[in-house]
C-alpha positions as CSV (number, residue, x, y, z in Angstrom):
1,G,78.8,102.1,159.7
2,P,80.2,98.2,159.3
3,R,77.3,95.5,159.2
4,R,77.5,93.4,162.2
5,E,77.2,89.9,161.9
6,P,74.2,88.0,163.2
7,R,74.9,86.0,166.3
8,P,74.6,82.3,166.0
9,N,71.5,80.6,167.5
10,G,72.5,77.1,166.4
11,P,69.8,74.7,165.3
12,P,66.3,75.1,165.9
13,G,65.4,74.2,169.3
14,A,68.6,74.7,170.8
15,P,69.1,77.3,173.5
16,R,70.5,80.4,172.7
17,A,74.4,81.2,173.4
18,G,75.0,82.9,176.5
19,R,71.8,82.3,178.4
20,P,71.2,79.7,180.9
21,T,68.6,77.0,180.0
22,E,65.3,77.3,181.6
23,R,63.0,74.1,181.8
24,R,59.5,74.5,182.4
25,P,57.7,71.9,184.2
26,E,55.2,69.8,182.1
27,R,51.6,70.2,182.3
28,V,50.0,66.7,182.9
29,K,46.8,66.5,181.2
30,A,44.2,64.3,182.8
31,P,42.9,61.8,179.9
32,E,39.5,62.9,178.8
33,E,36.6,60.4,180.0
34,P,34.4,59.0,177.9
35,L,30.7,60.4,177.7
36,P,28.3,58.1,179.7
37,E,25.6,56.3,177.7
38,V,22.7,58.5,178.6
39,L,20.1,60.5,176.5
40,V,19.9,64.3,177.2
41,N,16.7,66.3,176.4
42,L,16.5,70.0,176.8
43,L,12.9,71.3,177.5
44,P,12.0,74.8,177.0
45,E,10.3,76.1,180.6
46,K,6.5,76.1,180.3
47,E,6.4,79.9,181.8
48,G,8.8,81.0,179.1
49,V,6.9,79.4,176.4
50,E,3.8,80.9,177.6
51,L,5.0,84.3,177.8
52,L,6.6,84.0,174.1
53,A,3.1,82.5,173.0
54,R,1.3,85.4,174.2
55,Q,3.7,87.9,172.7
56,I,3.0,86.3,169.0
57,R,-0.5,86.4,169.6
58,L,-0.6,90.1,170.4
59,T,1.8,91.1,167.9
60,G,0.9,88.9,164.9
61,R,4.4,88.6,163.6
62,A,6.0,85.6,162.3
63,Y,9.1,84.4,164.0
64,P,11.7,82.1,162.9
65,L,11.5,78.9,164.9
66,F,15.0,78.3,165.3
67,Q,15.8,81.8,166.4
68,L,13.4,81.3,169.1
69,A,15.0,78.2,170.3
70,G,18.2,80.1,170.0
71,L,16.8,82.5,172.8
72,F,16.4,79.6,175.2
73,L,19.6,78.2,174.7
74,Q,21.2,81.8,175.6
75,Q,19.3,81.3,179.1
76,P,20.2,77.9,180.1
77,D,18.0,78.5,183.4
78,R,15.1,78.6,180.8
79,L,15.6,75.0,179.9
80,L,14.6,71.7,181.5
81,V,17.2,69.0,181.5
82,Q,16.3,65.6,181.3
83,F,18.3,62.5,181.5
84,H,16.9,58.9,180.1
85,V,18.8,55.5,180.2
86,K,19.9,53.9,176.8
87,K,19.2,50.2,176.5
88,G,20.9,47.9,174.5
89,P,19.5,45.5,171.7
90,D,18.8,43.0,174.2
91,G,17.0,45.3,176.6
92,R,19.7,45.7,179.3
93,I,20.5,49.1,180.7
94,L,23.8,50.6,179.4
95,Q,24.4,52.8,182.3
96,P,22.1,53.2,185.2
97,L,20.8,56.3,187.0
98,F,20.6,56.8,190.6
99,V,18.9,59.8,192.4
100,C,19.6,61.0,196.0
101,S,15.9,61.6,197.6
102,L,17.3,64.4,199.8
103,D,18.0,67.1,197.1
104,E,16.9,65.3,193.7
105,T,20.5,65.0,192.5
106,V,21.3,62.3,189.8
107,W,24.6,60.3,190.0
108,L,26.1,57.4,188.1
109,S,26.6,55.0,190.9
110,E,25.3,54.6,194.9
111,E,29.0,55.4,195.9
112,E,28.6,58.7,194.2
113,V,25.4,59.4,196.1
114,A,27.2,58.3,199.4
115,Q,29.9,60.9,198.7
116,H,27.6,63.6,198.0
117,V,25.9,63.1,201.2
118,L,28.8,62.8,203.2
119,R,30.0,66.0,201.7
120,H,26.8,68.3,201.7
121,H,24.4,66.5,204.4
122,F,26.9,65.3,206.5
123,D,25.3,67.3,209.6
124,T,21.8,65.8,209.1
125,F,22.9,62.6,210.3
126,Y,26.1,63.0,212.3
127,Q,27.3,65.9,214.9
128,T,30.9,66.8,215.3
129,E,32.4,67.5,218.7
130,K,36.0,68.8,218.9
131,V,38.1,67.2,221.8
132,P,41.5,68.4,223.0
133,C,44.4,66.2,222.5
134,D,48.1,66.3,222.5
135,P,49.9,68.4,219.5
136,P,52.4,66.9,217.5
137,K,55.7,66.9,219.1
138,G,59.0,68.4,217.3
139,T,59.7,71.3,215.4
140,Y,58.0,71.7,212.1
141,T,59.3,74.7,209.6
142,L,57.3,73.8,206.4
143,V,54.1,71.9,205.6
144,A,52.4,70.8,202.3
145,L,49.5,72.6,201.0
146,C,47.0,71.2,198.5
147,G,47.1,73.6,195.4
148,L,43.5,73.2,194.4
149,S,41.5,73.5,197.6
150,G,43.8,75.1,199.9
151,T,43.8,72.3,202.7
152,I,46.8,72.1,204.8
153,L,48.1,68.3,204.6
154,G,51.1,68.7,207.0
155,P,54.7,68.2,206.7
156,P,55.7,65.6,204.2
157,N,57.6,63.5,206.9
158,Y,54.4,63.4,209.3
159,H,53.2,59.7,209.9
160,D,49.6,60.7,208.8
161,Y,50.6,62.9,205.6
162,Q,50.4,59.9,203.2
163,H,46.8,59.1,204.7
164,K,45.6,62.4,204.3
165,L,46.8,63.0,200.7
166,R,45.1,60.0,199.5
167,K,42.1,60.5,201.3
168,L,41.8,64.0,199.9
169,H,42.2,63.1,196.4
170,S,39.6,60.2,196.6
171,E,37.2,62.3,198.1
172,R,37.6,65.4,196.0
173,F,39.7,64.9,193.3
174,A,39.3,61.5,192.0
175,H,38.7,62.7,188.3
176,L,42.3,63.4,188.0
177,P,45.2,60.8,188.4
178,F,47.0,60.6,191.5
179,E,50.2,61.8,190.3
180,A,48.6,65.0,188.5
181,Y,47.0,65.6,191.8
182,K,50.3,65.1,193.4
183,A,51.9,67.5,191.4
184,R,49.5,70.3,192.4
185,V,50.9,69.9,195.8
186,R,53.1,72.9,196.9
187,I,55.4,73.1,200.1
188,V,54.9,76.4,202.3
189,K,57.5,77.7,204.8
190,D,55.1,80.3,206.1
191,E,55.1,80.5,210.1
192,A,51.7,81.4,210.2
193,V,50.5,78.5,208.1
194,V,52.8,76.2,210.2
195,K,51.0,77.6,213.6
196,K,47.8,76.9,211.9
197,W,48.5,73.4,211.4
198,L,49.7,73.0,214.8
199,E,46.5,74.4,215.9
200,E,44.4,72.0,213.9
201,Q,46.2,68.8,215.2
202,S,45.6,69.9,218.8
203,W,42.1,69.1,218.5
204,K,40.4,65.6,217.6
205,A,37.2,65.3,216.1
206,E,34.7,62.7,217.2
207,Y,31.2,62.1,215.8
208,I,28.0,61.4,217.4
209,G,25.2,59.7,215.4
210,L,21.8,61.5,215.1
211,N,18.2,60.0,214.5
212,L,19.2,56.7,215.8
213,P,17.4,54.7,218.6
214,E,20.4,54.7,221.0
215,P,23.5,57.4,220.6
216,V,26.6,56.1,219.0
217,R,30.1,57.7,219.1
218,F,32.5,57.3,216.5
219,T,36.3,58.5,217.1
220,D,37.2,58.0,213.3
221,R,35.7,59.3,210.3
222,E,36.1,56.1,208.5
223,Q,33.8,54.6,211.3
224,V,31.2,57.2,210.2
225,E,31.3,56.2,206.6
226,Q,31.0,52.6,207.2
227,H,27.8,53.2,209.6
228,F,26.5,55.4,206.9
229,R,26.6,53.2,204.1
230,A,25.3,50.3,206.3
231,T,22.5,52.3,207.9
232,H,21.3,55.5,206.0
233,L,22.5,55.1,202.3
234,P,19.9,52.3,201.2
235,N,17.0,54.7,202.2
236,L,18.3,57.7,200.2
237,V,19.1,56.1,196.7
238,K,16.4,55.5,194.0
239,N,17.3,53.6,190.8
240,V,15.6,55.4,188.0
241,E,15.2,55.2,184.1
242,E,14.6,58.9,183.5
243,H,14.8,62.1,185.5
244,T,14.5,65.8,185.4
245,L,16.4,68.3,187.1
246,T,13.6,70.8,188.7
247,T,15.5,72.2,191.9
248,P,18.7,74.3,192.1
249,E,20.3,71.9,194.0
250,S,20.2,69.2,191.2
251,R,21.4,71.8,188.5
252,R,24.4,72.5,190.9
253,H,25.6,68.9,191.9
254,M,25.5,66.2,189.6
255,A,28.1,63.5,188.4
256,R,31.0,65.1,186.9
257,S,30.7,62.8,183.6
258,L,26.9,63.8,183.3
259,R,28.0,67.5,183.6
260,A,30.4,67.2,180.6
261,L,27.6,65.4,178.7
262,L,25.2,68.1,179.2
263,R,27.7,70.5,178.4
264,H,28.5,68.9,175.2
265,T,24.8,68.6,174.3
266,L,24.4,72.1,174.9
267,D,27.4,73.1,172.7
268,E,25.6,70.9,169.8
269,Q,22.3,72.6,170.2
270,R,23.7,76.1,169.9
271,R,25.2,75.1,166.6
272,F,22.0,73.7,165.3
273,P,19.1,73.7,167.8
274,L,17.0,70.7,166.1
275,K,16.2,68.9,169.5
276,V,15.0,72.2,171.3
277,A,13.2,73.5,168.3
278,S,11.3,70.3,168.1
279,Q,10.1,70.4,171.8
280,L,9.2,74.0,171.3
281,S,7.3,73.5,168.2
282,Q,5.0,70.9,170.2
283,Q,4.3,73.4,173.2
284,L,3.8,76.1,170.9
285,T,1.1,74.2,169.0
286,G,-0.6,73.3,172.2
287,H,-1.0,77.3,172.5
288,G,-2.9,77.4,169.2
289,L,0.0,78.6,167.1
290,H,0.7,77.5,163.6
291,F,3.8,76.8,161.2
292,F,4.7,77.4,157.7
293,K,7.9,77.6,155.6
294,V,9.3,80.5,153.9
295,N,11.2,79.4,150.6
296,K,10.9,75.8,151.7
297,T,13.5,76.1,154.1
298,V,13.0,78.5,157.2
299,V,10.2,77.4,159.5
300,H,8.0,80.4,161.0
301,V,5.7,80.4,163.8
302,C,2.7,82.8,163.6
303,V,-0.8,83.2,164.6
304,A,-2.4,81.8,161.3
305,R,-1.4,79.8,158.4
306,P,-0.9,81.9,155.2
307,H,-4.4,82.1,153.5
308,Y,-4.3,83.7,150.0
309,L,-7.2,86.2,149.6
310,D,-8.3,86.6,145.9
311,L,-9.4,89.8,145.3
312,N,-11.2,89.1,141.9
313,T,-13.8,86.7,143.7
314,A,-13.6,87.9,147.2
315,V,-16.1,90.5,148.8
316,V,-14.1,93.1,150.6
317,S,-14.0,96.6,151.4
318,D,-12.0,99.2,149.5
319,R,-9.7,99.7,152.5
320,V,-8.7,96.1,152.3
321,R,-8.5,96.0,148.6
322,R,-5.9,99.0,148.7
323,I,-4.0,97.4,151.5
324,I,-3.5,94.4,149.7
325,E,-2.8,96.0,146.3
326,F,-0.1,98.3,148.0
327,I,1.7,95.2,149.8
328,Q,1.8,93.5,146.6
329,A,3.0,96.5,144.5
330,H,5.5,97.1,147.3
331,P,6.9,93.8,148.6
332,G,8.9,94.0,151.7
333,C,7.3,97.3,152.9
334,N,6.7,97.9,156.7
335,R,3.7,99.5,158.5
336,R,5.1,102.9,158.2
337,K,5.3,103.0,154.5
338,L,1.9,101.6,154.1
339,L,0.3,104.3,156.4
340,D,2.2,107.2,154.5
341,A,1.0,106.1,151.4
342,L,-2.8,105.2,152.4
343,A,-3.5,107.4,155.1
344,P,-0.7,110.3,155.1
345,A,-0.5,112.1,158.7
346,P,-1.8,115.9,158.2
347,P,1.2,118.4,158.2
348,S,2.0,119.5,161.9
349,P,0.9,123.0,162.8
350,P,4.0,125.7,162.9
351,A,5.6,126.1,166.2
352,S,4.3,129.1,168.3
353,P,6.8,131.9,168.7
354,P,8.3,132.1,172.3
355,A,6.6,134.4,174.6
356,P,8.2,137.9,175.0
357,A,10.5,138.6,177.8
358,A,9.1,140.8,180.5
359,P,10.6,144.2,181.1
360,T,13.4,144.7,183.4
361,G,11.2,147.1,185.6
362,E,8.4,144.6,186.0
363,T,10.6,141.8,186.9
364,E,12.3,143.7,189.8
365,A,8.6,144.8,190.8
366,T,7.6,141.2,191.2
367,G,10.7,140.0,192.3
368,A,10.4,137.3,189.5
369,T,13.7,135.7,187.9
370,P,13.8,134.2,184.5
371,A,15.1,131.0,185.9
372,A,11.7,131.2,187.9
373,A,9.6,131.3,184.8
374,A,7.6,127.9,184.3
375,P,9.6,125.9,181.3
376,A,7.3,125.8,178.2
377,S,5.6,122.3,177.8
378,A,7.2,120.1,175.3
379,P,4.6,119.5,172.1
380,A,3.0,116.2,172.4
381,E,3.4,113.9,169.6
382,P,0.1,113.8,167.6
383,G,-1.9,110.6,167.8
384,P,-3.1,108.5,164.5
385,T,-5.8,110.1,162.7
386,P,-9.1,108.2,162.4
387,E,-8.3,107.1,159.0
388,Q,-4.9,105.4,160.2
389,T,-6.6,104.0,163.0
390,A,-9.0,102.0,160.6
391,I,-6.1,101.1,158.4
392,I,-4.4,99.6,161.3
393,T,-7.6,97.8,162.4
394,D,-7.9,96.3,158.9
395,L,-4.3,95.4,158.7
396,H,-4.8,93.7,162.4
397,W,-7.6,91.5,160.9
398,L,-5.5,90.4,157.6
399,I,-2.7,89.4,159.7
400,H,-4.8,87.4,162.0
401,Q,-6.4,85.6,159.3
402,G,-3.3,84.6,157.3
403,H,-3.9,87.1,154.3
404,V,-0.8,89.3,155.2
405,I,2.6,88.0,156.9
406,E,4.4,90.5,159.0
407,F,8.0,89.2,159.8
408,T,10.1,90.2,162.9
409,D,12.1,92.7,161.0
410,G,8.6,94.5,159.9
411,R,8.6,93.3,156.3
412,M,5.2,92.7,155.2
413,E,4.1,90.3,152.3
414,T,0.8,88.9,151.1
415,A,-0.1,85.2,151.2
416,Q,0.7,83.4,147.7
417,P,-1.9,81.5,145.9
418,P,-1.9,77.9,146.2
419,K,-0.5,75.6,143.2
420,P,-2.9,73.8,141.4
421,R,-2.4,70.0,141.5
422,P,-1.5,68.3,138.4
423,A,-4.4,66.5,136.6
424,P,-4.7,62.8,137.0
425,A,-3.2,60.5,134.4
426,P,-5.8,59.4,131.8
427,K,-6.8,55.8,132.2
428,A,-5.0,53.0,130.0
429,E,-7.1,51.8,127.1
430,S,-8.5,48.3,127.4
431,Q,-6.4,45.6,125.7
432,P,-7.7,44.3,122.3
433,G,-8.7,40.9,123.6
434,A,-10.3,42.4,126.6
435,P,-14.2,42.5,126.5
436,Q,-15.9,45.6,125.9
437,T,-19.1,47.1,127.0
438,E,-21.4,48.8,124.5
439,A,-21.4,52.2,124.4
440,V,-25.2,53.5,124.6
441,K,-25.9,55.8,121.7
442,A,-27.5,59.2,122.6
443,E,-30.4,59.9,120.4
444,P,-32.1,63.3,119.8
445,P,-34.9,63.8,122.0
446,A,-38.5,63.5,120.5
447,A,-40.7,66.5,120.1
448,G,-42.4,67.3,123.5
449,T,-39.7,65.5,125.6
450,P,-38.4,67.4,128.4
451,A,-34.8,67.9,128.2
452,A,-34.1,66.4,131.4
453,E,-35.0,62.9,129.8
454,A,-33.6,63.4,126.3
455,S,-30.4,61.1,126.8
456,P,-29.5,58.7,129.4
457,A,-25.7,59.1,128.7
458,E,-25.9,62.6,129.7
459,T,-27.8,61.9,132.7
460,A,-26.0,58.7,133.8
461,T,-22.3,59.9,133.1
462,P,-20.9,61.4,136.5
463,A,-19.4,64.9,136.2
464,P,-15.6,65.0,136.3
465,T,-13.9,66.1,139.6
466,P,-12.0,69.2,139.1
467,A,-8.3,69.7,140.0
468,A,-8.0,70.5,144.0
469,V,-5.9,73.2,145.1
470,E,-2.8,72.5,147.2
471,S,-3.6,74.1,150.4
472,S,-6.1,73.2,153.3
473,P,-7.3,76.4,154.6
474,A,-6.6,78.4,151.6
475,C,-8.5,76.8,149.0
476,E,-11.9,77.7,150.5
477,P,-14.2,79.7,148.5
478,A,-13.2,83.2,148.5
479,A,-16.4,84.5,148.7
480,A,-16.9,83.2,152.3
481,V,-14.4,85.6,153.4
482,P,-15.8,88.1,155.7
483,A,-15.3,91.9,155.2
484,P,-13.9,93.7,158.3
485,A,-15.3,97.0,157.3
486,E,-17.6,98.8,155.2
487,N,-17.3,100.6,151.8
488,V,-17.3,97.3,149.9
489,T,-16.9,97.7,146.3
490,S,-20.3,97.7,144.5
491,P,-20.9,95.2,142.0
492,P,-21.5,95.7,138.3
493,P,-25.3,96.2,137.4
494,A,-25.7,92.9,136.1
495,A,-25.7,91.4,139.9
496,S,-28.8,92.9,141.1
497,Q,-29.3,90.8,144.2
498,A,-25.7,91.4,145.6
499,T,-25.5,91.2,149.6
500,A,-24.2,93.9,151.7
501,P,-20.8,93.3,153.5
502,G,-20.9,91.7,156.4
503,A,-24.3,90.0,156.0
504,G,-25.0,86.3,155.0
505,A,-25.1,85.4,151.2
506,E,-27.6,83.2,149.5
507,S,-24.9,80.7,148.6
508,P,-21.0,80.7,147.8
509,A,-21.9,80.7,144.4
510,A,-24.0,83.5,144.0
511,A,-21.7,85.9,146.0
512,T,-18.7,84.4,143.8
513,S,-20.6,85.3,140.4
514,E,-21.6,88.5,141.8
515,A,-18.3,89.5,142.7
516,T,-16.9,88.7,139.4
517,G,-19.6,90.6,137.5
518,G,-21.9,87.7,137.0
519,V,-21.7,84.5,134.9
520,S,-24.5,84.6,132.3
521,E,-23.8,81.5,130.2
522,S,-21.0,78.7,130.2
523,T,-19.6,77.0,127.3
524,E,-18.6,74.0,129.0
525,P,-20.3,70.7,128.3
526,P,-23.2,69.3,130.5
527,G,-21.8,67.7,133.7
528,R,-18.8,70.1,134.2
529,V,-18.4,72.5,137.2
530,A,-18.3,76.0,136.0
531,E,-14.8,77.8,136.8
532,S,-14.0,81.2,137.8
533,S,-11.7,83.5,136.1
534,A,-8.9,82.7,138.4
535,G,-9.0,79.1,137.7
536,E,-10.6,77.7,140.7
537,A,-13.7,75.7,141.0
538,V,-16.9,77.5,142.1
539,P,-19.4,75.1,143.9
540,G,-22.9,75.5,143.3
541,A,-23.0,76.5,139.8
542,E,-25.4,74.8,137.5
543,P,-24.7,73.9,133.9
544,P,-26.7,75.5,131.2
545,D,-29.8,73.7,129.9
546,R,-29.2,72.8,125.9
547,S,-32.9,72.2,125.3
548,Q,-33.6,75.8,125.2
549,S,-30.6,76.4,122.7
C-alpha cells in the first residue's frame, strides 16, 4: 500500500500534536545534611565471636578473616555500635554527644533529647485529661490532611490551621524544608474525615504534672513543654564523649544525622570491612586462635600457625608419612580423596532379594493384606573402618599442629618450609692506615700434647652462627615432633640406639642423626655446627677431632 508519512512531532521536548500538555508536579528534594563530626566503631558481639571461635576450634579449618567480618555485617544485630566524639587540633570537641538516661539513646543536642522524651515518654511525667468544650461553629466541607503522618490539620481557613501546621512540622518533620513539607499536605473532602475533625475539636486536652510536690495543671501543650525543660530535662541529659548502643531502644531511636552516619559507615564496611576485621581479629586472638596469610595477601584464621614438618628429619609413623606424602603429591585434595586413596572402604554387600509374596490362600486365611506387611528397613550406611578412623585421627592431629591446612572449601595443603634468611654481609676490611693486630700463628702440636691444647687459635676463635630460618615455631628441631600413633619407620642399622616413637630421646641431635641414617664424620672445619641434609642447623652436633686423623 502507499507509505504513510510520519506525523511531525516538532522539536525535541515539544508536546506531540493533538495531545493536551500534561505538567507533572516537580519533586522538591530535601538538601542532604552534612554528616556530623563523630567517629563510629562497629564491634562484633561477644556471644557471636565465642560461637565462631568454638566452631573454628572444632573443625580445625582455616577461614578468611574478611569473609567472617562480612558475615557479621550481613546481620547488623550482631554488631555493637559505638560513637566517639572528634576533637580538633586545639582539643575542642567538634560535635558533642548527649545521652537520654531513660532509654540510653544518643542525640546531638539537648533540644533533641527534650523532643524525644516529650514524644515517647510523655506519660511518665504528665497525665492527659480530656475536657469537653464547644465545637467550631460554621459549616466545613473539606479539611487539610498531612500526607506523611495522616494527622488532620483542619480546614485551611480555620484560625488555628497555620499554628498547627508549623507545630507539626517542627516536632516531627524538621529535617524537611517547610515548603517541601507543605507540598505534602493534601485537601480531603470526605465527610467522614470532616466529622472526625469536628469530634476532635469538641474536646480540649488538659495536662496534670506527675511526680511533683504539688499537683500542677496546664491548659496548653506549650506550657507543659516549658515546665518540662525547666524541671525535668536537666536530670535526664548526660554529656558524654563515648557511647555504645546496648538496648533495643537506643538502636531504634537516635538523631537523624547519626543514623545517616551509621548507614554510611555500614555501606563502607560492606565494600571493604577493614574496621570490623581489625576488631574481630583482636577478639579471636583472645580466644587463642592464630592468623596467617595465603600468597601474602589473604589473611586466614585457624587453630594453629603453619608449621612445616620435614619428613627427612622428623620421627613419625608410617601413616602420618603417607598422609603428608599424599597431600604433597595431590595439592588441593579433600578428605574424601585422602580416605579413598589410603583407606578405601570395603565393597558394600549385595542387597538381599525381596521376600517372596505369600500365597493368596494364606493371605485370606490370616486376614492380612499386602499393605499391612511391615516395610523393609532401609540399609544403614556403613560407618568408618578402623583404618579410616586412624587416618582421620592422624589428620586431626596434623591439622591442630599446623602441619596440614584445611580450608573452608575442604581443600588441604601442607605447610611450606620456611625460607632461609640471607647470609650477613662480610665485614669491611680495615683501612691501610689503621692499626692492625698481629695474628696468632697456629703451630703444630708437639708429640704427646693433647689435641685440645694444640692450637690457641682454634680454641679461642668462636664458631660462626648459622643462618636462622624465617619462621618462629616452624624452625624448631624437627626431631622434637611427637608421633601421634605407632608404626614408626625403623631407622637404618647404623643407628642402633634409636628410641621408640612417643618416648623421650636422649638429645635432639641424636634423634635427628638417627632419623637421617646417622652422621659418622663431618668434613666441616672445627667450630662449625653440623648441618642436616635439608640445610637446617642441627644443635648439639660436635665437630670431629682432628688429632686422631
